C-alpha positions as CSV (number, residue, x, y, z in Angstrom):
1,R,3.5,2.2,66.5
2,M,4.3,2.9,63.1
3,T,2.0,2.2,60.5
4,K,2.6,0.0,57.1
5,R,3.7,2.0,54.4
6,R,1.2,2.4,51.8
7,P,2.3,1.7,48.0
8,S,3.3,4.6,45.8
9,N,1.2,3.2,43.2
10,K,-2.5,5.0,43.0
11,K,-4.0,2.0,40.9
12,P,-5.4,-0.9,42.5
13,T,-3.2,-3.7,43.1
14,G,-3.8,-6.9,44.5
15,L,-7.3,-8.4,45.0
16,N,-8.8,-4.8,44.4
17,K,-7.1,-5.0,40.9
18,S,-10.3,-6.9,39.9
19,L,-12.7,-5.1,42.2
20,G,-11.7,-1.7,40.3
21,N,-11.7,-3.1,36.8
22,S,-15.8,-4.5,38.0
23,L,-16.5,-1.1,39.2
24,C,-14.8,0.7,36.1
25,N,-17.3,-1.7,33.5
26,E,-20.1,-1.2,35.4
27,R,-19.7,2.6,35.3
28,Q,-19.1,2.1,31.7
29,R,-22.3,0.0,31.1
30,N,-24.5,2.7,32.8
31,R,-22.7,5.8,30.5
32,K,-23.9,3.7,27.8
33,K,-27.2,3.0,28.7
34,H,-27.6,6.7,29.1
35,Q,-26.4,7.5,25.8
36,I,-28.9,5.1,24.4
37,V,-31.9,6.5,26.3
38,A,-30.6,10.1,25.8
39,T,-30.5,9.6,22.0
40,E,-33.1,7.1,21.1
41,D,-33.8,8.7,17.7
42,D,-30.3,9.4,16.5
43,L,-29.2,6.2,14.5
44,D,-25.4,7.6,14.3
45,N,-25.0,7.5,17.7
46,P,-21.9,5.6,18.7
47,A,-23.7,3.9,21.3
48,F,-25.7,1.9,18.8
49,I,-22.5,0.9,16.9
50,E,-21.7,-2.6,18.0
51,E,-17.8,-2.7,19.0
52,T,-15.7,-5.6,17.0
53,V,-13.0,-7.3,18.8
54,E,-10.5,-8.5,17.0
55,K,-10.3,-11.9,17.2
56,V,-6.6,-13.4,18.5
57,L,-5.5,-16.5,16.4
58,E,-4.5,-19.4,18.3
59,S,-2.6,-22.6,16.6
60,K,-4.3,-25.6,17.8
61,T,-2.8,-28.9,16.6
62,F,-4.3,-31.4,19.4
63,E,-8.0,-31.5,20.3
64,S,-9.5,-33.8,22.8
65,N,-12.7,-36.5,21.3
66,M,-15.2,-34.1,22.7
67,E,-13.4,-31.1,21.2
68,E,-13.0,-32.2,17.9
69,L,-17.1,-33.5,17.9
70,F,-18.1,-29.9,18.7
71,A,-15.7,-28.4,16.1
72,K,-17.1,-30.6,13.4
73,A,-20.7,-29.9,14.0
74,E,-19.7,-26.4,14.1
75,L,-18.1,-26.3,10.8
76,A,-21.2,-28.6,9.6
77,G,-23.4,-26.0,11.0
78,S,-25.2,-29.0,13.2
79,T,-27.2,-28.4,16.4
80,F,-27.7,-30.7,19.5
81,N,-30.7,-31.6,21.3
82,A,-30.2,-32.8,24.9
83,E,-31.0,-36.5,25.0
84,R,-30.3,-38.9,27.8
85,G,-28.0,-41.4,27.5
86,A,-28.1,-41.1,23.6
87,V,-24.4,-40.5,23.3
88,Q,-21.7,-41.4,25.6
89,I,-17.8,-40.4,24.7
90,V,-15.0,-42.2,26.5
91,D,-11.8,-40.1,26.3
92,K,-8.7,-42.7,27.0
93,D,-5.5,-41.6,27.6
94,S,-3.2,-44.0,25.6
95,T,0.5,-44.2,26.3
96,T,3.3,-43.8,23.5
97,V,5.3,-46.5,22.8
98,V,8.7,-45.6,21.0
99,R,10.2,-48.0,18.5
100,T,13.8,-48.4,19.4
101,N,14.3,-50.5,15.9
102,I,12.4,-48.4,13.1
103,D,11.9,-50.3,9.8
104,V,12.9,-47.3,7.5
105,K,12.0,-49.3,4.3
106,N,8.5,-50.2,5.5
107,F,8.1,-46.6,6.4
108,N,9.1,-45.0,2.8
109,E,6.9,-47.7,1.1
110,M,4.0,-46.5,3.3
111,K,4.9,-42.9,2.4
112,K,4.8,-43.8,-1.2
113,N,1.4,-45.6,-1.0
114,Y,-0.6,-42.8,0.8
115,E,1.2,-39.8,0.1
116,H,-1.1,-38.5,-2.7
117,L,-4.0,-38.6,-0.2
118,L,-2.2,-36.4,2.3
119,K,-3.3,-32.8,1.0
120,I,-3.9,-29.3,2.5
121,P,-7.2,-27.6,2.6
122,R,-7.7,-25.4,-0.4
123,R,-9.6,-22.5,-1.0
124,P,-13.2,-22.7,-2.8
125,P,-12.5,-21.4,-6.3
126,R,-13.8,-17.9,-6.9
127,H,-16.7,-18.6,-9.4
128,S,-18.4,-20.8,-6.9
129,Y,-19.6,-18.1,-4.3
130,D,-21.0,-14.3,-4.6
131,T,-21.3,-13.2,-1.2
132,A,-19.0,-13.2,1.7
133,E,-21.6,-15.6,3.5
134,E,-21.3,-18.3,0.7
135,L,-17.9,-18.1,0.9
136,H,-17.6,-18.8,4.6
137,A,-20.1,-21.7,4.0
138,L,-18.1,-23.1,1.5
139,E,-14.5,-22.5,3.5
140,N,-16.3,-24.7,6.3
141,E,-17.6,-27.2,4.1
142,M,-14.5,-27.9,2.2
143,F,-12.3,-27.8,5.7
144,L,-14.8,-30.3,7.3
145,N,-14.2,-32.7,4.2
146,W,-10.6,-32.4,4.2
147,R,-10.5,-33.5,8.2
148,L,-13.0,-36.1,7.4
149,G,-10.3,-37.4,5.0
150,L,-7.5,-37.4,7.3
151,S,-9.4,-39.3,9.4
152,H,-10.2,-41.9,7.2
153,L,-6.5,-42.0,6.2
154,E,-5.7,-42.5,9.9
155,D,-8.3,-45.4,10.4
156,M,-5.8,-47.3,7.9
157,D,-3.5,-50.3,9.1
158,G,-0.1,-48.9,9.8
159,V,-0.8,-45.4,9.1
160,A,0.0,-42.6,11.6
161,L,-0.4,-39.0,11.0
162,T,1.5,-36.2,13.0
163,P,-0.6,-33.4,15.1
164,F,-2.0,-30.6,12.2
165,E,-3.1,-27.2,12.5
166,R,-7.0,-27.7,13.1
167,N,-7.8,-23.8,13.2
168,L,-9.7,-22.8,10.2
169,D,-8.4,-19.3,10.5
170,I,-4.7,-19.9,10.3
171,W,-5.1,-21.8,6.9
172,R,-6.7,-18.3,5.5
173,E,-3.7,-16.6,6.3
174,L,-1.8,-19.3,4.4
175,W,-4.3,-18.7,1.5
176,R,-4.0,-14.8,1.4
177,V,-0.2,-15.2,1.5
178,V,-0.4,-17.8,-1.5
179,E,-2.6,-15.5,-3.4
180,R,-0.4,-12.1,-2.9
181,S,3.0,-13.6,-3.5
182,D,4.6,-14.0,-6.7
183,I,7.6,-16.5,-5.5
184,I,6.3,-19.0,-2.3
185,V,9.7,-19.6,-0.3
186,Q,9.1,-22.8,1.6
187,I,11.2,-22.7,4.7
188,V,12.5,-26.0,6.4
189,D,15.2,-27.0,8.6
190,A,18.4,-28.3,7.5
191,R,18.4,-31.0,10.0
192,N,15.5,-33.0,8.4
193,P,14.3,-31.3,5.5
194,L,11.8,-33.7,4.2
195,L,9.9,-33.6,7.5
196,F,9.4,-29.8,7.0
197,R,8.7,-29.9,3.2
198,N,5.1,-30.1,2.0
199,A,5.0,-31.1,-1.6
200,D,1.4,-30.7,-1.9
201,L,1.6,-26.9,-1.2
202,E,4.0,-26.7,-4.0
203,D,1.3,-28.1,-6.4
204,Y,-1.9,-25.9,-4.3
205,V,0.7,-23.0,-5.2
206,S,0.9,-24.1,-9.3
207,T,-2.8,-24.5,-9.0
208,V,-3.7,-20.9,-7.8
209,D,-1.5,-19.6,-10.5
210,P,1.1,-21.6,-12.7
211,A,3.0,-18.2,-13.1
212,K,3.9,-18.5,-9.4
213,K,7.3,-20.1,-8.3
214,N,8.3,-22.3,-5.7
215,L,11.5,-22.1,-3.8
216,L,13.0,-24.4,-1.1
217,L,14.9,-22.2,1.4
218,I,16.9,-24.9,3.7
219,N,17.8,-22.5,6.6
220,K,20.2,-23.6,9.7
221,S,22.6,-25.0,7.2
222,D,25.2,-23.9,9.4
223,L,24.6,-27.0,11.8
224,L,25.6,-29.6,8.9
225,L,28.8,-30.9,7.7
226,P,30.1,-30.0,4.2
227,E,29.7,-33.4,3.6
228,Q,26.2,-33.7,4.7
229,Q,25.4,-30.7,2.6
230,K,27.0,-32.1,-0.4
231,H,24.6,-35.4,-0.2
232,W,21.5,-33.1,0.6
233,S,22.4,-31.1,-2.8
234,S,23.0,-33.7,-4.9
235,Y,19.6,-35.4,-3.6
236,F,17.5,-32.4,-4.3
237,A,19.4,-31.7,-7.9
238,D,18.5,-35.5,-8.6
239,T,14.8,-34.7,-7.7
240,G,14.4,-31.5,-9.6
241,V,13.7,-29.1,-6.3
242,D,15.2,-25.7,-6.8
243,V,16.6,-25.4,-3.1
244,I,18.9,-22.6,-1.9
245,F,21.0,-23.1,1.4
246,W,20.8,-20.1,3.9
247,S,21.7,-19.7,7.6
248,A,19.9,-16.9,9.6
249,L,22.7,-16.6,11.7
250,E,26.2,-14.6,11.3
251,S,28.9,-17.3,9.7
252,T,32.5,-17.0,11.1
253,S,35.6,-16.2,9.1
254,N,36.5,-20.1,9.7
255,E,33.1,-21.3,7.4
256,E,34.1,-19.1,4.7
257,D,36.3,-21.7,2.6
258,E,33.9,-24.5,3.4
259,E,31.2,-22.0,1.7
260,L,32.9,-21.6,-1.3
261,S,33.6,-24.9,-2.0
262,L,29.8,-25.3,-1.3
263,R,28.8,-22.9,-3.9
264,E,30.4,-25.2,-6.7
265,K,27.9,-28.1,-6.1
266,C,25.0,-26.1,-4.7
267,Q,23.2,-22.7,-4.6
268,F,24.5,-21.2,-1.0
269,A,23.4,-17.9,0.4
270,S,26.3,-16.5,3.1
271,S,24.8,-13.2,3.2
272,R,21.6,-11.3,2.9
273,E,23.1,-9.4,-0.3
274,E,23.1,-12.9,-1.8
275,L,20.0,-13.9,-0.9
276,I,18.5,-11.2,-2.0
277,S,20.0,-11.4,-5.6
278,L,19.0,-14.9,-5.8
279,L,15.6,-14.3,-4.7
280,K,15.0,-11.4,-7.4
281,T,16.6,-13.8,-10.1
282,K,14.1,-16.7,-9.2
283,G,11.2,-14.5,-8.7
284,G,11.6,-12.6,-12.2
285,C,10.9,-9.0,-12.8
286,A,8.2,-7.3,-11.6
287,V,4.8,-6.6,-14.1
288,D,3.4,-3.2,-14.9
289,G,5.8,-1.8,-12.1
290,K,4.4,-3.8,-9.3
291,P,6.7,-4.6,-6.9
292,L,8.1,-8.4,-6.3
293,I,6.2,-10.0,-3.6
294,V,7.7,-12.8,-1.7
295,G,5.8,-15.0,0.5
296,F,7.7,-17.0,3.3
297,V,5.7,-20.1,4.7
298,G,6.7,-23.1,6.4
299,Y,6.1,-24.9,9.9
300,P,6.8,-23.1,13.5
301,N,10.0,-22.4,14.5
302,V,11.9,-23.2,11.3
303,G,13.5,-19.4,11.1
304,K,11.0,-17.7,9.1
305,S,10.8,-14.2,11.1
306,S,14.4,-14.4,11.6
307,T,15.3,-14.8,8.0
308,I,13.0,-11.7,7.5
309,N,15.0,-9.8,10.1
310,K,18.2,-10.5,8.7
311,L,17.3,-9.7,4.9
312,L,15.6,-6.1,6.4
313,A,18.9,-5.6,8.6
314,A,16.5,-4.7,11.5
315,K,14.3,-6.3,14.0
316,K,11.0,-5.7,12.3
317,V,9.3,-9.0,13.4
318,T,9.2,-10.7,16.9
319,V,11.4,-13.7,17.4
320,S,10.7,-16.3,20.0
321,A,12.0,-19.7,20.6
322,T,8.6,-20.7,21.5
323,P,6.9,-22.1,18.4
324,G,3.7,-20.1,16.8
325,K,5.0,-16.5,17.6
326,T,3.7,-15.0,14.6
327,R,-0.3,-15.2,14.4
328,R,-1.0,-12.9,11.5
329,L,0.0,-11.9,8.0
330,Q,2.5,-9.6,7.8
331,T,4.2,-7.3,5.0
332,H,7.6,-5.5,5.0
333,A,9.0,-3.8,2.2
334,L,12.6,-4.5,1.4
335,D,13.3,-1.8,-1.1
336,D,11.1,-0.6,-3.6
337,G,11.4,-3.7,-5.8
338,V,10.6,-6.3,-3.4
339,I,8.1,-6.8,-0.6
340,L,8.3,-9.6,2.0
341,C,5.3,-11.3,3.5
342,D,5.3,-13.2,6.4
343,C,2.9,-16.0,7.1
344,P,2.2,-17.6,10.6
345,G,3.5,-21.0,11.0
346,L,1.7,-23.9,10.2
347,V,2.0,-27.7,11.3
348,M,1.0,-29.4,8.1
349,P,0.0,-33.1,8.2
350,S,2.5,-35.5,7.5
351,F,3.5,-39.0,8.1
352,A,5.6,-39.7,11.3
353,F,5.4,-42.5,14.0
354,D,4.7,-40.5,17.0
355,R,4.5,-37.0,18.8
356,S,8.0,-37.5,20.0
357,E,9.5,-36.4,16.6
358,M,7.6,-33.4,16.6
359,F,9.0,-31.9,20.1
360,L,12.4,-33.1,19.2
361,N,12.3,-31.0,16.1
362,G,10.7,-27.9,17.4
363,I,7.3,-28.2,15.5
364,M,5.3,-28.4,19.2
365,P,6.3,-26.2,22.2
366,I,8.1,-28.1,24.6
367,E,6.0,-26.9,27.4
368,Q,3.1,-29.1,26.2
369,M,5.3,-32.4,26.1
370,R,3.3,-34.6,28.6
371,D,5.1,-37.8,28.1
372,H,8.6,-37.0,29.1
373,F,10.2,-40.6,28.3
374,G,9.0,-41.2,24.8
375,P,10.9,-38.6,23.1
376,I,14.0,-39.1,25.3
377,S,13.7,-42.5,24.0
378,L,13.5,-41.8,20.4
379,L,16.9,-39.8,21.0
380,I,19.0,-42.3,22.5
381,S,17.9,-44.4,19.7
382,R,19.4,-41.9,17.3
383,V,22.2,-40.6,19.1
384,P,24.9,-42.5,20.6
385,A,24.9,-43.2,24.2
386,D,28.3,-43.0,24.8
387,W,28.1,-39.5,22.8
388,I,25.2,-38.3,25.4
389,C,27.1,-39.4,28.2
390,D,30.4,-37.4,27.3
391,R,28.3,-34.4,26.5
392,Y,26.8,-33.9,29.9
393,S,29.5,-35.5,31.9
394,L,27.8,-38.8,33.1
395,T,29.4,-42.1,34.4
396,L,26.8,-44.5,33.3
397,A,26.6,-48.0,31.5
398,V,26.2,-47.3,28.0
399,E,25.3,-50.6,26.9
400,D,21.7,-51.0,28.8
401,L,21.0,-47.0,28.8
402,D,17.3,-46.4,28.6
403,A,15.6,-42.9,29.4
404,V,14.4,-43.7,32.9
405,K,18.3,-43.8,33.8
406,L,19.3,-41.0,31.8
407,L,16.8,-38.5,33.1
408,T,17.1,-39.6,36.6
409,A,21.4,-39.0,36.0
410,I,20.8,-35.6,34.6
411,A,18.2,-34.4,37.3
412,F,20.3,-35.2,40.1
413,L,23.4,-34.2,38.4
414,R,21.6,-30.6,38.0
415,G,20.1,-30.6,41.0
416,M,16.6,-30.8,39.5
417,M,14.7,-32.6,42.5
418,S,11.0,-32.5,43.3
419,S,9.7,-31.4,46.7
420,S,9.7,-35.1,47.9
421,G,13.4,-35.2,47.2
422,V,13.5,-37.4,44.0
423,P,15.0,-36.3,41.0
424,D,12.4,-34.2,38.7
425,C,12.8,-36.3,35.0
426,S,9.9,-33.9,33.3
427,R,12.3,-31.0,33.8
428,A,15.5,-32.9,32.7
429,A,13.6,-33.9,29.8
430,R,12.7,-30.6,29.0
431,L,16.5,-29.7,29.2
432,L,17.4,-32.4,26.6
433,A,14.6,-31.5,24.3
434,K,15.7,-27.6,24.1
435,D,19.1,-28.5,23.6
436,V,18.1,-30.5,20.6
437,V,16.1,-28.3,19.3
438,I,18.8,-25.2,19.3
439,G,21.4,-27.6,18.0
440,K,23.7,-28.4,21.0
441,I,22.5,-32.3,20.6
442,L,22.7,-32.7,16.6
443,W,20.9,-35.3,14.6
444,V,21.1,-35.0,10.8
445,A,18.7,-36.9,8.8
446,A,19.9,-38.9,6.0
447,P,18.8,-38.5,2.6
448,P,16.8,-41.3,1.2
449,T,19.3,-42.5,-1.1
450,H,21.9,-42.9,1.7
451,D,22.2,-45.1,4.9
452,Q,21.5,-43.3,8.1
453,K,24.4,-45.0,10.2
454,E,27.0,-43.9,7.5
455,F,25.4,-40.7,7.4
456,D,25.6,-40.5,11.3
457,A,29.3,-41.5,11.4
458,L,30.3,-38.4,9.6
459,F,29.6,-36.5,12.7
460,F,29.8,-38.4,15.8
461,L,33.1,-40.3,16.9
462,K,33.4,-44.0,17.3
463,K,33.7,-45.5,20.6
464,G,37.0,-46.9,20.0
465,D,38.4,-43.5,19.0
466,K,37.8,-42.1,22.5
467,I,39.8,-42.6,25.7
468,R,38.7,-45.0,28.2
469,G,37.6,-43.5,31.4
470,Q,37.8,-39.8,30.0
471,V,34.5,-38.7,31.6
472,Q,35.4,-40.2,35.2
473,L,38.8,-38.2,35.0
474,R,37.0,-35.1,34.3
475,Q,34.7,-35.3,37.0
476,M,37.4,-36.2,39.6
477,E,39.2,-33.5,38.3
478,K,36.3,-31.1,38.7
479,K,35.5,-32.4,42.1
480,G,39.4,-31.6,43.0
481,L,40.0,-35.5,44.0
482,I,42.8,-35.2,41.2
483,E,45.0,-33.0,39.5
484,S,44.7,-32.6,35.8
485,S,48.2,-32.6,34.0
486,K,48.0,-29.1,32.7
487,V,47.5,-27.8,36.6
488,A,50.6,-30.1,37.6
489,N,52.5,-28.6,34.7
490,E,51.5,-25.2,35.5
491,R,52.6,-25.5,39.2
492,F,56.0,-27.3,38.3
493,D,56.8,-24.5,36.2
494,V,55.9,-22.0,38.8
495,S,57.9,-23.5,41.8
496,F,61.0,-23.8,39.5
497,F,61.5,-20.9,37.7
498,D,60.5,-18.6,40.6
499,G,62.7,-20.1,43.2
500,P,62.6,-19.8,46.6
501,K,62.1,-15.9,48.0
502,S,63.8,-14.6,50.8
503,Q,61.4,-13.4,53.7
504,A,61.5,-11.6,56.7
505,H,60.2,-13.1,59.9
506,V,58.1,-11.5,62.2
507,L,57.7,-12.3,65.6
508,S,54.7,-11.2,67.3
509,R,54.3,-10.6,71.0
510,N,52.6,-13.9,72.0
511,P,55.3,-16.5,71.2
512,G,54.6,-19.3,69.0
513,V,52.0,-17.5,66.7
514,T,53.3,-16.3,63.4
515,V,51.5,-13.9,61.1
516,A,51.4,-16.4,58.2
517,D,49.5,-19.0,60.3
518,D,46.7,-15.7,61.2
519,L,46.1,-14.7,57.3
520,T,45.6,-18.6,56.1
521,K,43.4,-19.4,59.1
522,K,39.7,-18.7,58.6
523,H,38.9,-17.2,62.3
524,F,35.4,-17.0,63.6
525,K,36.5,-14.8,66.5
526,K,37.1,-11.3,64.7
527,K,38.5,-9.7,68.0
528,D,41.1,-12.5,68.1
529,K,41.8,-11.9,64.4
530,A,42.3,-8.3,64.8
531,K,44.7,-8.8,67.5
532,R,46.7,-11.2,65.8
533,M,47.1,-9.4,62.5
534,Y,47.8,-6.0,64.1
535,V,50.8,-7.0,66.4
536,Q,53.4,-4.8,67.8
537,M,56.7,-5.9,66.2
538,Y,60.1,-5.5,68.3
């Protein structure tokens, strides 16, 4: 009897891996104890030096009631005493209701009324502390007051805030980038620039140093039509905001004419050389021979790392579809006179109706999406139902289309079935959300000075312009039930121009059997097939 082959890897695998790690850790602890005992009088012994483990920064945009209570207590430096029955915390999961008919006017009025209360946390002034301990205590106190202010803002009637960054260490990285940089470039998504733009960040930069300059870089502008870019360019020009349209992806030759027409009305950088030249022009000359430091800040997944890689002409920064890949401040030398500074993505507080907007814009990871019908309902309210059905080859009634019907149809069509044999709507929802983030399903927000329906009409085709039954015909063609006109015309051309071909008729030994029938028929008996193919001809 042969024994089971042992793995070639000498390191422990499987369950033995944890056992090996435990033995190694115990051996390390015993060795450290021996070093301490052997050299008790030696204060410079490495065994006495405490090993500092670098803390991994993780973005935290959502906290339960219990986590929020302990986080605020930690910032305030409070302690707890166990008292039975003193406090009772009830965590109740609330369902999300998506508004299909959004009153845009009331929403804009609410933003104007409470926008002055929506701020980002500030760093304590330099003259307010002397030691690092005092700075740490002041930062915790100011950050706690900032969170309490947002909590009071959420208690107001009709005000809803998006999830925001609750980790103080992530905000410290933003403070360092602002203090180091000479020009702060705020990168926003071209599909909804006002959602990603934070006006209070620009005020904070001016407060730190009036000599610092702000710049709004509208990334992913290749997803916009030329008319849509013109409308957004005129809006920012009227508001006095300095913007540059940019795309981190390579532009094709077909878009060169459109880019030339756009440059007449707005600043559009189509290459890295043009963007570098614009950054140097906006930032000005360096003082005392110091290089110009350009800081890139913004929401997660807006293209900060992709823009830096494009400027450096090399992949120096890790790029991922998951938001929040960059976790530390990173600096890269572009040339002798320019240094690029990359900041981790920050989810800044803003006004919104619910969390669905964050998932559809790629601000929050789609893997964290628990309510799968809310974001899809918001998508259906924005994108025409017939356009979605045409995009995914669905035969559904668009008059009463809802999220449940759409997700069930897509899951059934794509084979996304659960273990119990029912369509998996969660996988279908993640598929749709990812298509929205990468731009397969495109929806562009209109400027406040334009009507959203007229803005959507620039991109989406009207229902009357489509051929009725086009989706059904395409599905029947894929299933082979009917032939398309193109296939029928090609078959007719081949049969007409080629004409009949003369062939020699080969008889087999067995009468009534021809070679043509043998080659087209699928034989399950291999011996019979071989006999018929290799017949002896007369």
